[in-house]
C-alpha positions, 0 to 999 in steps of 0.5 A: 561485510556490506549489508545485504541489499533489500529487495523492492518490487516494482509493480505497474498496479496495486490494489487498494486493499494491497496498498493499505496492507503494505503501507501500514505494514500489516502484509509482514504479519502472520495471516491470523494477526493480519485478518485481526487487524484488518478487522479491527475498529478504524482500519477501513477508516484509516485506508479511506484517509490514506487513499484520500490523501494519496489520490486527492479525493474526498472521504465521501468519494472513497467511501463510495468505492465499496465496503471493507477494504476491497474497494470493489468500485475503485477506479482501475486508473488509480491503481498505478498511482498507488503503485507509484506512491508505495515505491516512493515510500519504500525508497524513501524509508530505505534511503533515510536508513542508509540501507542498500536496496535492488528493485525487481521488476514485476511488470508484465 
């Protein structure tokens, strides 16, 4: 029996908060555990470092995009880049395990 394909959402944009949640796998946790992890020491720093790496920005620049992990001053033009990077990561991970996948277009 062939394995069931994993569904990947193709999004036009993604918020930095959602990007970090999905990159670190926290979106799979039950809500109370997710909140606990998001509030844990060092989570914001990990998000900042990830955004620096993905967007080629300095720590200081990303840090000034707002408090917490919502980054309220995040430049909207980078949201599409985050969606592209996350999609690439998901495809790469599935391909490395030989898992079949299908993309669902959520672009509106």
